[in-house]
C-alpha positions in Angstrom: 9.0 6.9 -20.3 7.7 3.3 -21.0 5.3 0.7 -19.9 6.6 -2.5 -18.2 5.4 -6.1 -18.9 6.3 -9.0 -16.6 5.3 -12.4 -17.8 5.4 -15.6 -15.8 8.2 -14.0 -13.6 9.6 -16.7 -11.1 12.3 -16.9 -8.7 13.4 -20.0 -6.9 16.3 -20.6 -4.5 16.8 -24.4 -4.3 13.4 -25.7 -3.0 12.4 -22.4 -1.6 9.8 -20.4 -4.2 10.3 -16.6 -3.8 8.2 -15.5 -6.6 5.6 -17.8 -8.4 4.8 -16.8 -12.1 4.0 -13.0 -11.5 2.5 -11.7 -14.7 1.5 -7.9 -14.8 1.5 -5.0 -17.2 2.2 -1.6 -16.2 0.9 1.5 -18.2 3.2 4.1 -19.1 3.1 6.8 -16.4 1.4 4.6 -14.0 2.6 4.3 -10.3 1.8 0.7 -9.1 2.5 -0.4 -5.3 3.7 -4.0 -4.7 2.1 -4.4 -1.2 2.6 -7.6 1.1 4.1 -8.7 4.3 7.7 -9.1 5.0 8.8 -12.1 2.8 6.0 -12.1 0.5 8.3 -11.8 -2.6 7.7 -7.8 -3.4 11.5 -6.9 -3.2 12.7 -9.9 -4.9 10.3 -9.2 -7.8 11.6 -5.4 -7.7 15.1 -6.4 -8.0 14.5 -8.7 -11.0 13.1 -5.8 -12.6 15.9 -3.6 -11.8 18.5 -6.3 -12.9 20.0 -7.2 -9.5 18.5 -10.7 -9.2 18.2 -13.3 -12.3 14.8 -14.6 -12.5 14.6 -18.4 -12.8 12.0 -18.1 -15.6 9.6 -15.5 -17.0 10.6 -12.4 -18.8 10.6 -8.5 -18.3 9.9 -6.2 -21.0 10.6 -2.3 -20.5 9.1 -0.5 -23.5 9.7 -2.7 -26.8 12.9 -4.2 -25.3 13.0 -7.7 -23.6 15.6 -6.7 -20.8 15.3 -10.0 -18.8 19.0 -10.9 -19.5 20.3 -7.4 -19.6 22.6 -6.0 -16.6 21.2 -3.6 -14.4 23.1 -0.5 -15.8 21.6 -1.0 -19.2 17.8 -1.3 -18.2 17.0 2.3 -18.1 15.7 2.0 -14.5 16.4 4.6 -11.6 16.1 2.8 -7.9 15.8 4.3 -4.5 17.0 2.1 -1.9 15.3 1.6 1.7 18.8 2.5 3.2 19.5 5.3 0.6 22.9 3.6 -0.1 24.6 7.3 -0.4 28.3 7.1 -0.7 29.5 8.8 2.6 32.7 10.3 1.3 30.6 12.1 -1.4 29.1 15.4 -1.4 25.5 15.8 -2.5 26.2 16.8 -5.9 28.8 14.1 -6.2 26.3 11.4 -5.2 23.8 12.7 -7.7 26.6 13.0 -10.4 27.6 9.2 -9.9 25.3 7.7 -12.5 26.0 10.2 -15.0 29.7 9.6 -14.9 29.2 6.1 -15.4 27.4 6.8 -18.2 30.0 9.0 -19.6 27.6 12.3 -19.9 29.6 15.1 -21.0 30.4 17.6 -18.1 28.5 20.6 -19.3 25.4 18.3 -19.7 26.2 16.6 -16.3 26.1 19.9 -14.2 22.9 21.2 -15.6 21.2 17.7 -14.9 22.6 17.7 -11.4 21.4 21.4 -10.8 17.8 20.3 -12.2 17.5 16.9 -10.2 18.4 18.8 -6.9 16.1 21.6 -7.8 13.3 19.1 -8.1 13.7 17.8 -4.7 14.6 21.2 -3.1 18.2 20.0 -2.2 20.0 22.9 -4.5 21.3 24.6 -1.6 22.8 21.9 0.1 24.9 20.5 -2.9 28.2 20.5 -1.1 27.1 19.0 2.1 28.1 15.2 3.0 25.4 12.7 3.8 26.3 12.8 7.6 25.4 16.4 7.7 21.9 15.5 6.2 18.8 14.6 8.2 16.8 11.4 6.9 14.4 13.2 4.7 17.4 15.1 3.3 19.3 11.9 2.7 16.1 10.4 1.0 15.6 13.3 -1.4 19.4 13.1 -2.5 18.7 9.4 -3.2 15.6 10.4 -5.4 17.4 13.0 -7.2 20.3 10.3 -8.0 17.8 8.1 -9.4 16.2 10.6 -11.6 19.0 12.4 -12.8 19.9 9.7 -15.5 16.2 10.3 -16.7 15.1 6.5 -16.3 12.4 5.1 -18.2 11.2 3.1 -15.1 11.3 4.6 -11.6 11.9 1.9 -8.8 11.3 2.6 -5.0 12.1 -0.2 -2.4 10.4 1.0 0.7 11.8 4.5 0.6 10.1 5.9 3.4 10.6 3.1 6.2 13.6 4.8 8.2 11.5 8.3 8.3 9.4 9.4 11.3 5.8 9.4 10.7 5.4 13.0 10.1 8.1 13.0 7.5 6.9 10.0 5.9 3.7 11.7 4.9 5.4 14.8 3.6 8.2 12.6 1.5 5.5 10.4 0.5 3.3 13.1 -1.2 6.3 14.7 -2.6 7.1 11.5 -4.3 3.7 11.3 -5.7 3.6 14.6 -6.8 7.0 14.3 -8.7 5.8 10.9 -10.4 2.6 12.9 -11.9 4.5 15.9 -12.7 7.2 13.9 -14.7 4.9 11.2 -15.9 7.2 8.5 -14.7 6.3 4.8 -14.8 6.8 3.9 -11.2 6.9 0.7 -9.0 6.8 1.4 -5.4 7.3 -1.5 -2.7 5.9 -1.2 0.7 4.4 -3.3 3.4 2.8 -0.1 4.6 -1.3 -0.2 3.7 -2.0 3.5 3.9 1.2 4.3 1.6 0.1 2.1 -0.9 -3.5 3.3 -0.7 -2.6 6.7 -0.8 0.0 7.0 -3.6 -0.8 4.2 -5.9 -3.1 4.0 -9.2 -3.1 0.3 -9.0 -1.9 -2.1 -6.1 -0.7 -5.8 -6.4 -1.2 -7.4 -3.2 1.5 -10.5 -2.6 1.6 -13.4 -0.1 4.0 -16.4 -0.1 5.3 -15.4 -3.4 2.2 -15.2 -5.2 -0.1 -12.3 -6.4 -3.3 -12.4 -4.4 -5.2 -9.3 -6.2 -4.3 -6.7 -8.6 -6.6 -3.4 -8.9 -7.2 0.2 -7.8 -6.8 1.2 -4.0 -10.7 1.4 -4.1 -11.5 -1.8 -5.7 -9.2 -3.6 -3.5 -10.5 -2.1 -0.5 -14.2 -2.5 -1.1 -14.1 -5.8 -3.0 -11.3 -8.0 -1.6 -10.8 -11.0 -3.7 -10.1 -13.4 -0.8 -9.8 -13.6 3.0 -5.9 -12.8 3.0 -6.6 -9.6 1.1 -9.7 -8.6 3.3 -7.6 -9.3 6.2 -4.5 -7.7 5.2 -5.7 -4.5 3.6 -7.2 -2.6 6.6 -9.2 -4.4 9.3 -12.3 -6.3 8.9 -14.8 -8.0 11.2 -15.5 -11.9 10.4 -18.5 -13.9 10.9 -18.4 -17.7 10.1 -21.7 -19.5 8.9 -23.6 -20.2 5.9 -26.0 -18.7 3.6 -29.6 -19.2 4.3 -31.8 -18.2 1.5 -31.2 -14.9 -0.8 -29.5 -12.4 1.0 -29.5 -13.9 4.4 -26.3 -15.0 6.5 -26.8 -17.3 9.3 -23.7 -17.1 11.6 -22.4 -20.0 13.4 -23.5 -18.1 17.0 -27.0 -17.7 16.0 -27.2 -14.2 14.3 -28.9 -13.6 10.9 -27.3 -10.9 8.8 -28.7 -9.3 6.0 -25.7 -9.3 3.3 -26.8 -8.2 -0.1 -25.2 -9.8 -3.2 -23.6 -12.9 -1.7 -23.1 -16.5 -3.6 -25.0 -19.2 -2.3 -21.8 -21.0 -1.0 -20.3 -18.2 1.4 -19.0 -19.5 4.3 -17.6 -16.3 5.8 -18.9 -12.6 5.9 -16.9 -9.6 6.8 -17.8 -5.9 7.6 -15.1 -3.1 7.8 -14.9 -1.4 11.3 -15.5 2.1 9.9 -18.8 0.8 8.4 -20.2 -0.2 11.9 -22.1 2.7 13.3 -23.0 2.6 17.1 -26.6 3.7 17.9 -28.6 4.0 21.2 -31.7 2.4 19.2 -31.6 -0.2 16.6 -31.3 1.1 13.1 -31.7 -0.9 10.0 -31.7 -4.4 9.0 -28.3 -5.4 11.0 -28.9 -3.9 14.2 -26.6 -6.1 16.7 -27.3 -5.7 20.6 -24.1 -5.5 22.8 -22.4 -3.5 25.2 -19.1 -1.1 24.8 -16.3 -3.5 25.9 -13.2 -1.0 25.3 -12.4 2.3 24.0 -9.3 3.6 22.3 -9.2 7.3 21.5 -6.8 7.8 18.6 -7.1 11.6 17.7 -8.9 11.5 14.5 -10.9 8.6 15.0 -12.3 6.4 18.2 -12.0 2.5 18.0 -14.6 0.8 20.0 -14.7 -2.9 20.8 -18.5 -4.0 21.3 -19.2 -7.4 23.0 -22.4 -8.6 21.5 -25.2 -10.3 23.1 -24.3 -13.6 21.4 -20.7 -13.4 22.8 -19.2 -12.1 19.3 -16.6 -9.5 19.5 -17.2 -6.6 16.9 -14.8 -3.7 16.1 -16.0 -0.3 15.3 -14.1 2.8 14.1 -15.9 6.2 14.3 -14.7 9.4 13.3 -14.1 12.0 16.0 -16.7 14.6 15.3 -16.3 16.7 18.3 -19.0 19.1 19.4 -20.3 19.0 15.6 -22.6 16.3 16.2 -23.5 16.8 19.8 -27.4 16.6 20.4 -27.8 15.2 16.8 -30.5 12.9 16.3 -27.5 10.6 14.9 -25.4 11.1 17.6 -23.5 7.7 18.9 -24.5 6.9 22.3 -22.2 7.5 25.5 -18.8 5.3 24.9 -18.2 4.1 28.4 -17.4 0.7 28.9 -20.2 -1.4 29.8 -22.8 1.1 27.9 -25.7 -0.8 25.9 -25.2 0.0 22.2 -26.4 -1.4 18.7 -23.9 -2.1 16.4 -25.5 -1.2 12.9 -24.2 -1.8 9.5 -25.6 -1.8 5.8 -26.0 -5.0 4.1 -24.1 -3.6 0.8 -21.1 -3.2 3.3 -21.0 -6.9 3.8 -18.4 -8.8 1.8 -19.1 -12.6 1.5 -16.2 -15.1 1.1 -16.2 -18.9 0.1 -13.9 -21.5 2.0 
């Protein structure tokens, strides 16, 4: 395995800038997710690392080697594509063998490595089937085995779960993470799905318009977003516009005064996550905003509530579905009927301040 170092990586198509000066060090055995909306440059960056796209500028190192000018087959990377890219006329075993044959691996060693790779992804019993005879999840496992059988130094995955249904995506996602940790594989995982990135990554790089917005652990990016794009893209957030009015006090444009904890004097917007907003029948704490329930969405594990505050602002709240466990508790939420009066309460430490 090996570390990956990207320095000033840039890709330009004529006058269009796809990736702008991307620099990042990825440690040996680390899983880093590139996350962002469609067209942000994450897949272009991954393909430059793989060797399928030549960078306009910058360098790529894998371990001690500068691979910027090397063709894809000499980079010691294994890639899983969004659409699997299995050969339809080849069996499972033949698909997995393809990379080994291109590398002239001896027959006996080839068969051993094919068996090991298929066992890793629980596909050994289906080695003689063709892709058309497999489910989407099974085809994805074959694609993973094909990438791993060549024993790459770096494992690259380009939105590998996007073609699977919701339940299967969770299963395969967990399998990929477990396999990556067991093998100690340096891995780059491209996705536009926030939950995937948060759950699987050691660190995340958030991208927008070809530029890296913030790099850090999932917890750091979610709790302390560096800018408004990261805050709004990664999860949901309620925003208030206004200005600081003394230490720890934010005066909103619509007349609220919020206790915001640690905030710079030039802050012009404050955000709070919906799950940090508790609904109470009585005012509770320094930020207790009176309003009425505007809409309720039952989503199984949690309940989304939209509250229209007395000043006209609309605030989102995400409450856990505690069922009967907290019924009758002193901290139980009020009845969530439309029009019911409530207080939307949140702690100053849960406020994140941003400057223009």
